[in-house]
C-alpha positions in Angstrom: 129.6 94.5 121.2 131.7 97.2 122.1 130.9 100.5 123.0 133.0 102.4 120.7 131.0 100.5 117.3 127.7 100.6 119.4 128.5 104.6 118.9 129.5 104.5 114.9 125.9 103.0 114.7 124.3 105.8 116.4 126.3 108.1 114.4 124.6 105.8 110.9 121.0 106.5 112.0 120.8 110.2 112.4 119.4 108.9 109.0 117.8 104.9 107.9 115.9 103.4 105.4 113.2 101.9 107.4 112.4 98.4 106.8 110.4 97.2 104.8 108.8 93.8 103.6 109.2 93.2 99.9 111.1 96.1 99.5 114.5 96.4 101.3 115.5 93.1 100.3 119.9 92.5 99.7 119.7 93.5 96.4 118.1 97.0 97.3 120.0 97.4 100.3 123.6 97.5 97.9 122.0 99.4 95.7 121.1 101.9 97.9 124.7 101.4 100.1 126.6 103.0 96.7 123.9 106.1 97.1 125.3 106.6 101.0 127.9 105.4 102.7 126.3 106.1 106.0 123.7 105.7 106.1 122.4 102.8 108.3 120.4 100.5 106.2 117.3 97.7 107.3 116.2 94.1 106.2 113.0 93.8 105.7 110.9 91.9 108.9 112.3 88.0 110.0 110.1 86.2 111.6 112.0 84.8 114.5 109.9 81.6 113.7 111.0 81.3 110.6 114.7 81.5 112.2 114.4 79.0 114.3 112.1 76.5 113.4 112.3 76.6 109.7 116.6 77.2 109.5 115.5 79.9 106.7 119.9 80.7 107.5 119.2 81.9 103.5 116.8 85.1 105.1 120.0 86.7 106.7 122.5 86.5 103.9 123.4 90.3 102.2 126.7 91.3 101.1 129.9 92.7 102.9 129.8 96.3 101.6 125.9 97.2 103.2 127.6 97.6 106.3 125.7 99.5 108.7 122.8 97.2 108.3 120.5 95.5 111.0 118.4 92.8 111.0 114.5 93.2 112.0 113.1 90.7 113.6 109.8 89.6 113.8 108.0 87.5 117.1 106.7 87.5 120.2 108.6 84.9 122.1 111.9 85.7 124.3 113.9 82.1 124.3 113.0 82.7 120.6 114.0 85.6 120.0 117.0 85.7 121.5 118.0 82.3 119.8 117.3 84.3 116.0 119.0 87.5 117.7 122.3 84.8 118.1 122.1 83.6 114.7 121.9 87.3 113.0 124.6 88.5 114.4 126.6 85.7 114.1 125.8 86.5 110.1 127.1 89.2 110.7 124.9 91.8 111.8 125.3 95.2 114.2 122.3 96.1 115.1 119.5 93.4 115.4 115.8 95.1 115.3 112.1 94.6 116.6 109.7 95.4 115.4 106.6 96.7 117.6 105.2 98.6 114.6 103.6 96.5 111.5 100.1 96.5 111.8 98.6 94.1 109.5 96.5 90.7 110.2 99.7 87.6 109.5 101.8 90.2 112.0 98.0 89.9 114.4 98.0 85.9 114.5 101.0 86.1 115.5 100.5 88.6 117.8 104.2 90.9 116.9 104.3 93.4 115.3 102.1 96.5 116.5 99.4 94.9 119.0 102.3 94.5 121.4 102.1 98.1 122.1 99.7 96.3 124.2 102.2 94.1 126.4 104.9 96.2 126.8 105.7 94.0 129.8 106.1 91.3 127.1 107.7 93.3 124.8 110.5 94.2 127.7 111.4 90.6 128.8 112.3 89.5 124.8 115.2 92.7 125.2 115.8 92.0 128.2 116.5 87.7 126.8 118.3 89.8 123.0 120.5 91.7 124.7 121.7 88.8 127.2 122.5 86.5 124.2 124.6 88.2 122.1 126.8 90.9 121.6 124.9 92.8 119.0 123.0 95.7 119.6 119.5 95.4 120.6 116.7 98.1 119.7 112.5 99.0 118.6 110.3 100.1 116.2 107.4 100.7 117.3 104.2 103.6 117.3 103.0 105.9 119.4 99.8 103.4 120.2 97.4 101.4 119.0 93.2 101.5 118.5 92.1 103.3 122.1 95.1 103.8 123.0 95.6 106.9 125.0 99.4 107.8 122.6 100.0 110.4 126.0 100.1 107.8 128.7 101.5 104.1 126.7 103.7 105.7 124.7 105.6 106.7 127.7 105.1 103.7 129.7 106.2 101.4 126.5 109.7 103.5 126.5 110.3 103.2 130.3 110.0 99.3 129.7 112.3 98.4 127.2 115.3 101.7 128.6 114.2 99.4 132.0 115.2 96.5 129.1 118.4 98.5 128.0 117.2 99.5 124.9 119.2 102.4 124.4 117.9 103.3 120.9 114.5 103.5 119.2 112.9 104.6 116.2 109.4 105.8 116.9 106.5 106.1 113.9 105.2 109.3 114.9 100.8 107.6 114.5 99.4 105.5 116.3 98.2 102.0 114.8 94.8 101.0 113.8 94.6 97.3 114.3 90.7 97.6 113.3 89.1 99.0 110.6 92.1 99.7 109.1 94.7 97.8 106.1 98.5 98.1 106.1 98.2 100.7 103.6 96.0 102.2 105.5 97.8 102.6 108.2 100.8 104.2 106.9 98.9 107.5 105.5 95.3 107.7 107.4 96.7 108.2 111.5 97.8 111.6 112.1 101.1 112.4 112.4 102.0 113.3 116.6 105.7 114.5 116.2 105.6 116.9 118.5 104.5 114.1 121.4 108.0 112.0 119.5 109.8 115.6 120.1 108.7 115.5 124.6 109.7 111.8 124.8 113.4 112.6 124.0 112.7 115.3 126.6 111.3 112.4 128.9 113.8 110.4 127.7 117.1 111.9 127.0 119.7 109.3 127.0 117.4 107.7 124.8 118.1 107.5 120.9 115.4 109.0 119.1 114.6 107.9 116.2 111.8 109.6 114.1 109.6 107.8 111.2 106.7 108.7 109.2 105.2 111.0 106.9 109.4 112.0 105.9 109.8 112.6 102.0 112.5 115.3 102.7 116.1 115.5 103.9 115.0 118.9 104.1 112.6 117.4 106.4 115.1 115.1 108.3 117.5 118.1 109.1 114.7 120.4 110.6 113.5 117.9 112.6 117.4 116.3 113.6 117.5 120.6 114.5 114.4 120.5 116.5 116.9 117.6 119.2 115.2 114.3 117.9 118.7 111.9 117.1 118.1 110.1 114.0 115.4 110.4 111.0 113.9 107.4 109.3 113.0 107.6 105.7 110.8 104.7 103.9 109.5 105.2 100.4 110.1 108.5 100.3 114.0 106.9 100.3 112.8 103.3 98.1 111.1 105.6 95.0 113.7 108.4 95.1 116.7 107.0 96.3 118.6 109.9 94.5 116.7 112.9 96.1 117.6 111.6 99.5 120.5 108.6 99.8 122.7 110.7 97.2 122.8 114.1 99.0 122.4 112.7 102.7 126.6 111.7 103.7 126.0 115.7 102.4 122.9 117.3 104.3 122.9 114.8 106.8 126.7 114.3 108.6 128.8 117.2 106.2 130.3 114.2 103.6 130.7 114.2 99.9 127.4 114.2 98.0 127.3 110.2 96.0 128.0 109.0 93.3 125.6 110.0 90.3 123.0 107.8 88.8 124.0 106.5 85.8 127.4 105.8 87.3 125.9 103.7 90.0 123.6 102.2 87.3 127.4 101.5 86.0 128.7 100.5 89.1 125.5 98.0 89.7 127.1 95.9 86.4 129.2 93.9 88.4 127.0 92.7 90.9 124.4 91.9 88.7 126.2 89.6 86.9 127.5 88.1 89.1 123.4 87.5 90.8 122.6 86.1 86.9 125.0 83.2 87.6 124.1 83.0 91.8 123.8 78.3 92.1 122.7 79.3 95.5 119.6 80.7 94.4 119.8 78.0 90.7 120.3 81.7 88.8 118.7 85.0 89.5 116.8 87.1 87.9 117.8 90.6 86.3 114.6 91.5 87.8 115.2 90.9 91.1 117.7 94.0 91.2 116.6 96.8 88.5 113.2 96.2 90.0 114.5 98.6 92.7 116.4 100.7 90.8 113.3 101.9 88.5 113.9 105.6 90.3 117.4 106.1 90.0 116.4 108.8 87.1 113.1 110.7 89.0 112.4 113.6 88.1 114.9 113.4 85.6 113.9 113.4 81.4 113.5 110.3 79.7 112.9 108.5 83.1 109.8 107.1 82.6 111.4 105.3 79.5 114.1 104.3 81.9 111.5 103.0 84.2 109.3 101.4 81.0 112.4 99.6 79.5 112.8 97.7 82.5 109.7 96.5 83.5 108.7 95.5 80.6 111.8 93.6 79.7 114.3 93.2 83.0 111.7 90.1 83.5 112.1 87.7 80.5 113.8 85.0 80.1 117.8 85.5 79.8 117.7 89.1 80.2 121.0 90.3 81.1 122.9 93.6 80.8 122.1 94.5 77.7 118.5 95.1 78.5 120.3 98.4 81.4 121.8 99.3 78.6 118.9 98.9 76.6 117.1 101.4 79.4 120.0 103.9 79.5 119.4 104.1 75.6 116.0 105.1 75.2 116.2 106.7 78.2 119.4 108.8 76.8 117.6 109.3 73.5 114.5 110.9 75.2 116.8 112.9 76.7 118.6 114.1 74.2 115.4 115.2 71.7 
């Protein structure tokens, strides 16, 4: 990949939406791109066995309008990850990200995700193989450590290994992952955040593009972290549940561009996408709820937002539900707002 293209992705990575299983699918990403032209978007994690052995190429589908968009892979076999990375690059992804942060039992049993923090040499081999196999930029998303590891010791060693393999950009979730004793949900909240450690890593690795992830719920907080010298901020659940507050304002706050469209305009812009999804013959005809489940938070904090969410949740899954349901949800919201 040309250096100029990689540089553009690095600029977009000043604010990114974290890869989140069952959330950041292609419908979610299309919606998020309407709100922000700049933010870097990520797929849900896709495992290399699913792509290479299962030939599940449908998992790579995305709309070109989503760009810049990155593919996150899960796996631990260098040769298999290299093949999966080639598939991702061929599909048009500008970045291939290796998951070294997910703490779920499923990824532990498959020897990938956060458990790989214990195997930095293997991670480096995986990254080197992926870099050599294809032109898209290879990045890593990791934790500061797992279980009884000392992050002050483990994280610098881990970063040195992947930098040595050729990685120039990393996203660090500033929490340990406790693989024994905490659920994946608990691992998102209970281990304490250590932003200072991540900031110190920027001092140790000045040429490494470091994004910070974990506990960031506002653009103001994101800007504070960027002003401290970090290269990027990755926001997860806050961007999903309150996309208007985070993503609509992101281009203005982070890059100094124009504010994105208001949520009502976004809903109207989704009409053609929804209509096309409803007749998507490659999937046997899409369901309205596949798309609208990601639109629930568009009006968060506004009068009538509860009615908007309730109407969609109760009606979008019904057989035959289409655009009229979205219009009725808007009407229910506006009725409350006008009262």
